[in-house]
N, C-alpha and C positions, 0 to 999 in steps of 0.2 A: 395516634393514641391506640392503646391496646386495652382489651376488656378481659377481666378475670372474674370468675365466680368465687365468692367468699362464703365460707361456712363458719358457723360458730358465733354469728352476730346475735348477742342476747338482748341488746337494748339499743334504742335509737341514740341515747346519750353517749354510749360507748362508741358507736359507729361514728358519731360526730367528732369525738375526741381523737379517734384514730385518723380520721380524715384530716384534721388539723395538723397532727404530727407528720403525716405523709406529705402534706403541702409544704412543710418546712424543709424537706429534703431537696437536694439539687435536682432540677427538672420536675419537681413535684408540685409546682404552684397551680397547675391546672387539674390536679388529681380530684376525683370525685368518688366517694364511697357511699352507696345508697343502702340504707337499712331496709327500705321497702322492697327493693328487688334483689338485694344480696349481691350487688355487682360493684366491682372496682374498675374505674377507668383511669389509666395512667399513661404518661409519656413513655414511649418505647425505650428512652435512654436512661430512665430512672433505675437506681440500684434495687433490684427485686429482693436481694438478700436483706437490705435494710427495711424494705416494706414488710417482708415476712416477719422480721423481728418485732416491728410495731404491732402487727396483727396478733402475733403470738403473745404479746404482753397482755392482751385482753381475751386470750383463749380462742382467737379466731385463726383461720388458716385459708390458704388458697386451695380450691378444690382441684385445679389442674393447672400446672405451670408450663408443661411441655408444648402445648399448642393453644396459646391464647387467641382470642378472636380479634382480628383487626377491625377497627371501627373507623368509618369515614367521618370526616370532620363534622358535617351537619347535613341537614336536608333529609328528604324522605328516602333517598336511596341508601338506606342502611345496608352495610355489607351483608351479602347473603350468608357469609359464615356466621354472623351474629345470630341468625335465625336457625341455620341448618347445622351449625357446628357447636363450638364450645360454649356459646352463650346459654345453651339449653341441654339439660341432662339427656333428653330423649333423642338427640341427633347423633349422627355417626360421622366419623372422619377417617379416611383411609382404611375403611373396613372395620374400624374398632369403635364400638359404641361408647359414648361418654358415661353411660350408666355403669359399664364395666370399669372404666377408668376411675370413676368416682369411688367405686367400691374398693378397688385395690388401693387407691390413694388413702381412703379412709382408714384402711387397716394399718398401713404403714405409719400413717399420721398418729394414730393412737399410741403407737410405740414411741415415736419421736417426741411427742409432747408429754409423755408420761401421764396420760389421762387428762390432759388439759383440754379435752375436746368438749366444747359446749354446743356443738352442732345439734340442730334439731332436724337434720336430714339424716345423714349416715350415722352420726354420733348420738342421735336421740336416745336410742336404747341404752347406750353406755352410760349416759348421764342419768337416765332413769334408774338403772341398776344401782349406781352409786347412792342415789337418794333413797332408794328402798332399803339398801344395806344400812345406811345411816339411820333411817327411821326405825329399823328393827333393833339396832343397838340402843337407840334412845328409849324405845318402848320397853326393852328388856331391863334397862337401868331403872326405869320407873316402877316396873312390876317387882323387881328384886331389891328395891330400896331398903326394906327392912332386913333382908337376909344377907346382904353383902356388906363387907367392911367399907369404910370411907375411901381408902386408896383404890379398891377395886371399882367402886362406883365412879370415882373421878376418872379412872382409866377408860371405862366404858363411855363416859361423856366426852372425853378427849378424842377417843377413836371416832365417835359420831361426828364431832366437830371437824376432825381432820379429813374425813371422807367427803363431807358435803361442803365444807366452807374454806378449805385451804387456798383455793385459787382466788376467791374473793379477798381473803386475808392478805395474801402476798401482793395482789394488785393494789389494795388499799394502803398497805405499808409503803409501797413504792410511791404512790401518789402523795402520801403524807410527807415523805422526805422531799418531794418536789413542790410541796405546798399547793397541790392540786386537790380541790375539794369536790368530790362527786359521790355517787351512791356507794361505791366500794369503800371510800374513805369513811363515810358515815357508819357502815356496817362493821368495819374493822375497829373503829374506836368503841362502838357499842359492845363488840365481842370481847375486846381486851378489858374494857371497864367492868363488864359483868363477871369475867373470870377473876379480876383483881379484887372484887368485893365478895367473892365466894359464891356467887349465884350461878352454880354449874348447870342447874336445870334450865334456867332462862337463857344462859349463854348458848347451850346446845340447841335450844328451840330457835334462837335467833339464826344460828348457822344452818340448821336443817330447813326451816321454813323460808329463809332467804334463798337457799338453793332451789327449793320448789318454786318460789316466786320467779326466779330467773329462768328456770326451765319453762314455766308456763308462758312467760313473755315471749320467749323464742318460739315456743310451740304455736302460739296464736298467730304470730307473724308468718311462720313457716306455712301454716294452714292456708292463710290468705295468699301467700306466694304460690303454693302448689295449685290452688284453684286457678290462679292466673296462668300458670304453666300448662295446665290442662287445655286452656284455650290455645296456647301457642303450639301445642302438639299437632294441630291441624296442618302444619307445614309439611308438604310432601318431601320425602328424602331422596328419591331417585325417579328417573324417567326411562321409559322404553323407547329409544330413538330408532327410527327406521332409516337404514342406509342401504340403498339399492335393494330394497325389499327384505333385508335381513334385520333382525332385532338386536339392539345393543343396549344393555342396561347401563346408564351413566348417572353420576351424581347430579343432583338438581342444579348445583352451581355451574355445571358444564353446559347447561342448556342455553342455546342462543336463539335469537329471533330468526324466523324462517325454517327452523328445524321441524321435521315431521315426526310426530310421536304416535304410538298406539296405546290406547287406554282400555284395559279390559274391565269387565264387570267387577265392581267392588273396589277398584283402584281409584286413587286420587288423580285428578287432572293436574299435571305438574306446573303449568303457568297459563297466563291469559293467551287466548288464541281463538281460532275459528275452526269449526268442524268442516272437514273436506269430504269425509266418507262416513257412513254409518248413521244409525238412529238409536236414540236411547233417552232415558229420563235421567236428570242430574239433580243431586241434592246440593243446594247452594247455601246450606245453613252456616257454613264457615264464614260466609260473607254477610248474609242477610239476617241470620238468627231465625230463619223460617225453614222448617224441614220439609215442607210440601215439595214434591218433585216437579222439576220444570223440564218439559220435553225439548229435546235438541235434535236437529237434523243438519244436513249439509248447508253451510252458509251461516249457521247460527254462531253467535259469540259464546265462549265458555270462559270460566275463570279458574285460576289456580286454586287448589285446595278443595274444590267441589268434588263430590264423590259420584262416579259413574255407576248407575244402578244395574242395568241389565244388558244392553247391547255393547258391541265393540265400536269404539269411536277412533277415527284417524283424524288427528288435529294438527293444524299448522300453527306453530307457536309464533305469536306476534311480539311478545316481550320476554326478555331474559327474566329469570325468576326474581332477581333483586329489584326489577322495575314493575313487577306485577302488582295487581290490586291487593293480593293477600300479603305480600311482603311489606307493602306500605301500611296495611292494617296492623300487622304484627309489630312493625316499628313504632307506630303510633301508640299501641297498647303498652309496649315496653317503656317508651319515653314518658308516658303518663305516670308511671310509678315513681319517676325520678323527681317530679316537681313537688314542691312543698306549698301548702295552702297558707294564707295569711295567719290562720289560727295556729297551724303547726309551727310556723316561724315564731309566733308570739310565745307559744308554750316553751320552745327550745331556748329562747332568749330569757324568759322568765325563770326557767330551771337553772340557768347559769348563775343567777344571783340568789335564787331561792335556797340552794344547798348551803352556801356560806352563812346565809341569814339564819337557817335552822341551827347550824353549829353554834352560832353566837347566842341564840335563844337557849339552847341546851346548856351552854356554859353559864349563862345567867341563872337558869333554874337550879343548877348544881351548886353555885357559889353564893348567891345573894341570901337565901333563907338561913344558911348556917352562919354567914358573916354578920348579917344585920338583925336576924330574928332568933338567934341561938338555936336554929334548927339542927336536927341530927344529920351529921355529914353523910353517913352511909345511906340514909333514907333519900336525901336530896340528890346525891350522886346517882342513885338508882333511878330517880325521877328524870334526871338529866339524860341518862342513857336511853330511857324510854322515849323521850322527846326526839332524840336522834333517829330512832327507828321509825317513829310516826312521821318524821320529816322526809323519809325516803320518797323521791318524786317519781318512782316507777310508774304508778297508775296514771299520774298526770301526763307524763311523756307519752304513754301508750294510748292516751285518749283519742288521738287523731289518726295515726298511720294505718292501723288495722282497718278502721272504718273506711278510710279513703280507698285503700286497695280493694276492699270488699265491694265497695260501691262501683268502682271502675270495672271490676271483674264481672259483677252481675249485669251491668249495662252492656258490656262487651258480649256476654252470652246472648243477649237479645239483639245483637247487631247494631248497638249504639256505641260508637267509638268516641271516648272523651279523652282529649289530648293531655290532660293533667288534672291533678286534684284541685287546683285553683278553679278550673272551669266547672268541675263537679259541684264545688261549693257555690259558685255563682249561679249555676243552673237551679239550685234550690232556693235562690233568693230573687229570681226573676219575677216581675209582676206585669210586664208588657211583652207581648210577642208580635213582631211584625213579620208578615209572610208574603213572599212573592206569589202571584196568582198562577202563572203558567207552570205546569209540571209539579206543583205542590198541592194546591187546592183543586186544580184540574189535572187531567191525565197527561197533558203535554203531548197529545197525539191528535193535533188538529186535522180537520178534513174540510174540503170545500163543499159547501151546501148550496151556494147560489153564485152565479156568474152573470155579470152584465157586460156585454161587449158592444163597444161603439166603433171600433176600427178592426174589422175581421182580419185584414191583411197583416196588421202589425201586432195586435194585442198578445196572442199566444207566443209568437216568435220572440218578441222583446222580453216578455215575462220569463220564458224558458231560458233565454240567453243570460239573463241577469241572475236567476235563482239557482241554476244547476250546480254552481260551485259552492253554494252555501249549505251549511249543515243545520241551519235554524229549523225548528219544527214547522213553522209557517211556510218556509221555502220548500220543504218536502211535500207539504200538502198541495202547494201550487204546482210543483213539478209533476205530481201524479196526474193532475188534470191536464197539464200541458202535453204530457206523453200520450194521453188518451186522444188528443186532437190530431196527433200524427204529423205535426209541422216539423220542418228541418230548422235547426238552431244555429245561428251564426256565432262567431267568436267576438266578444266585445273588444274594442280597441283600448278601452280604458274603463276601470271599475273603481268606484270610491264607496266605502261603507260609511254611513252617517249614523252614529250611535243614537238610538232612541227614535230614529226617523225611518231609515230604510237604506236605499242605495241610489247612486247615480252611475250612469254608464254612457259611453259613446259607442254606438253600433252603426256601422255603415256610414260613418261621418256625422251622425245626428245624435244629440244628447237626449237621454231618457231618464225619467225618475220612477222609482218603484218604492212603495212603503205606505205609511199611514197618512192621514190628512196633513200632518206637518210637513211631510216630504214634498208636497205639491202646493205649498203656500204661495208660489209664484203665479198660480192660476186663479181665475174667477170662474166658479162653476156655473154652467147653464142650469136653468130651473129643473130640467129633466134629471140631470146628474145629481143635483142637490137633493131632489126628492128621493131618488134611489138610495143615496148614501144614508139619509135620515131614516128611511124605512129599514135598511139593513141594520143600522145601529139600534133601532127600536126593537129589533128581533134578537138583540144580544150578540150579533155577529162581529167578529174582528175583521177589519177591512185591509186589503192589500190593493192599493190603487196604482195603476200603470198610466203614465202620461209622458208626453213630449213637451216641448217648450210652449206649445199653443193650446193643446186640448187633452182631455182625459181619453185614453184609449179603451179603458175598461176597468171593472172592479171585481175582485174576488171577495165573496163573503164567506168567512171561515169560522167554524164552530169548534170549540174544544170542550169535550164532555167533562162535567164536574165529577170528581171522584165520589164513589158511593159512600166512602167513610168520612169525607171531609166534615160534614155537619156533626157527626158523632165525635170526631177528634176535637173540633172547636169547643163543643159542649163539655167534653172531658177536661180540656185545658182550663176552662172556667171553673169547673169543680175542683181542680187542683190548686185554685187560688190565684190564677192568672186574671188580673183585673181588666186588662185591655188586650183584645186581639185586633190587629190592624192589617188590612190587606193593601199591599202596594203593587201597582201595575202600570205598565206603559200603555195599556189598552184605553179605549175611550170610555167616557163616563157611563154610558148606558149599559155596556157589556159588564163593566166593573160592578155597577149597581145590581145587575141581575145575579152575578156570582156571589156577591157579598150577602144579598138577601137569602140566597139558597143555602149558604154554609153557616150563616149566623155570626159573622165577625162583628166586633163592636163598632168598627168604623172602617172606611177605606179611602184611598187616594188614587185617582186615575190620571192618565196622561203624563206619567212621570218618566223623565230621562234618567240615566244612571246617577247623574249628579243631583237630581231632584230627590231620589231615594235616599241618598246620603244626607241631604238636608233634613228630610223628614225624620230619619233615624236620630239625628242629633237633637232635633226638636223634641221628639218623644223622650229622649234620654234626660232632658232637663227636668222632667216630672216623674221619672220612674227608672227602673232597671230593665233595660231593653235587650231582648234576643232577636236576631234577624234570621229568618229561614229562607234560603234560596238555592238555586241549582245552576244558574247560567253564568257566563262571563260577565254579563251586565250586572249580576248580583254581587260580584266580588268586592267592589268598593263599599257597598252597604254592609256586607258581612264584616269587613275590616273596621267599619265605623261603629258598629254596635258593641255594647259591652260584652256580648256573647254572640258569636257567629255560628249558625247551624247550617250545614250543607247536606243536600240529598246525595246519597251515594251514587246515583245514576248521573249526577251532574258533571260539570266540566272539572278538569284537574285544577284549574285556577280557583274555582269556588271551594273545592275540597281542601286545597293547600291553605287558603285564607281562613277557613272556618276553624273554630275551636272544638266543635263537636260534629261528627259525621254520622248521618243516618244511612246505614247501608241498604235499607229497603227502598223500594220505589214508591213509598207512601209515608205518611206521618203517623200511622196507627200506633207505633210504639213510643212516640214522644211523651204522651201523658204518663206512661209508666216510668220512663227515664226521669221525668221531673219528680215523680213520687219517690223514686229511689234516692235522688239527690236531696230531697227534703228530709227523708229518713236519715241519711248520712249526717246532715247538719244537726238534726235532733239528737242523734246518738252521740255526736261529739260534744254538744252542749251538756247533755245528760252525764256523760263520762267525766267531764271537767267538774261538774257540780258534785258528783258522787265522790271523786277522788279528793277534792278539796274539803267537801263537807265532812267526810269521815275523819280527816286530819284535824279539822277544827274541833269536832266533838271530842276526839281523843285528847287534844291539847288542853281542852277545858277541864279535863279530869286532873290535870296537874295542880289546879288551884287548891282543891281540898287534899291533894296528895294521893289520889286514888289510881293514878295511871300506873300500870304494871307493864313489864316487858311482854307478858303474855298478851295483854290487850293491844299493845303497840304493834307487835308483829302480826297478830291476827287481823287487825284493822288494815294494815298495809297490804298483806297478802290477799285479804278478802276483796279489797278495792281493785287490785290487779286482776284477780280471777274474774270478778264481776265485769270490769271494763272490757276484758278480752272476750268473754262470752257474749256480751251485748253487741260488741262490734261485729262478731262473726255471724250474728243473726241476720245481718244485711244480705248475706249470701243466700238466704232462704227466701224464695219467691212466695211470700205469704198472701199478697193481694193481687191476684190475676186480673181482677176486674178493671184495672187501670189500662190494660192493653186493649185497644179498640179492635174488635173482631171485624175482619174484612169479608165482604160478600164477594168481592172480586179484586184480587191483587195481581199486579203484573210482576214478572220476574225482573231481576236486575239487568239493565241493558247498558 
């Protein structure tokens, strides 16, 4: 599949029509044309000449045909070209920037299409100039109405119609011959009808204001797209690679794992890696949405797209750009624009039947009163034409897409990545949030605070041998204590991970167990050990018990500090209308109780295995709409089971891939604001639908006494479109900062 950028998309309905036509072509069955992102995805074998003809019929065109972006079939590893090359205007290819290519293409295109450019990017000013010229001619005709002869007046009106409305007229005429009924068909019939009955003023107003309407639709969507593209411009374009001590500037797509690069002050870090030399602070706002600098030195992890502030850093690249965190983020943001919400799908389906229905109503309004009630033919034909214009579904179709893209963009600016409009809509409807304890409500940086040793010779040796290959936070805490003891560690002969319990291993021919109480269920505890365990649990400590087949060798008591912001986040979630907050943990009851009381969740469940978490999520889902927040491999099944999965950005790849929403910060502080934005988007969509339909109903009611005029009809239609567009764009404005929980201490992304 190859990806092209399409300019001149003026409405979602037109884009859907063109997509349907392209899918009828040979090799076109998988084609996708997105109005939201302005991108066309087609099979490489399709006839691009025929595709261009279909696009041209609606005034659209391909921005660049010579170097389309290759797109991988699926998955997160979206081709680097789609970020760094022709998918975005800001990127460069073979030394030539696409901004230049787009500019030159736009110039030639205007000539080729004889002004059929409805683009709201490069052709925006051209379209606006035509509309202004048309408006001047129309205004002149109105002012000189008494001074000019009828033929001259008609000539001025015709000139204004031709400048602003001829593309709509020809498209509508073609559709009429094909018996395709859409917005252009409605406007063409209204235009011809008004001219036929001698209503030149109204006919010109229809043409001019429909042109303005169409321009505003495209402008509003383009504004939302540009806001999204501003986010995508954080992608670095090139890297300074070190080869035998010499600097070589290479395209970002040529960067490979294990390459060594130099990043100077003010430059972007090209991809994920580790600092080998140097010291500096780094701005990670591209990933986390937080602009506070994070100090970096040798051994620290850095992320592509971050900006180096002051010092020079030498970095070993761990991932090719296309596999980096930033590339995955950009791919998620791009994909999010392509998905349609249930509301959007319903509106599109409704519009398909709505337009023919309006045409039928207009025909009845024009014919029935004269035929049955001896009404005046001219008057009721005029009323029928007015109904056609009122029935234009522009505002209705525009009710959702601009709001959705604006909502996704605003959240992405805050480091909240929503993988599609459908998930944004769901986020605004959630009433129950289940959250994993470790790493979300707590810092996920446990440390050993108490150790009870019953077998000095074996305890540290066995614990270290079993934990040193594990990346689990508890394992790291144990290893820190083991290393302080200075014992030498043997290699286990056999290792088995037991989910939700711990590990089993064979060391020096003997089997050992390490983990929570469930992992040593084969033993009966002596009173001394039982007393120690109960005391540790009462103190809220997490237990890591080491045992052999006969006895307990010792116990680590581990504490994980509760995040400073957790209580404020939970309170903010309740203020946002979340009825239930539920903590799920594999930890024991007493530790869970202590954390739950401290952070203020509605309820909690302790001692859960991964499959138990899934069962609880399903149970909660029976009485509400549930979102699950987690960060570890053991959370992935629960994330997949919830109606909405939310992963912490510092979490495992499996959790992030499974989740529908990704929080790129190392905390939940911005989740309440994300929910607030989602609710705002849902309110705006409902409001837009109500306004667009309400104005039409009011205008149609004026046909009963015969008061509806073409002036009222076109102004109500255009007014609804302008209003819907402007209201949708307000989502981009961060009006309510209070929803973001301020952090007294936040950790950088790790």
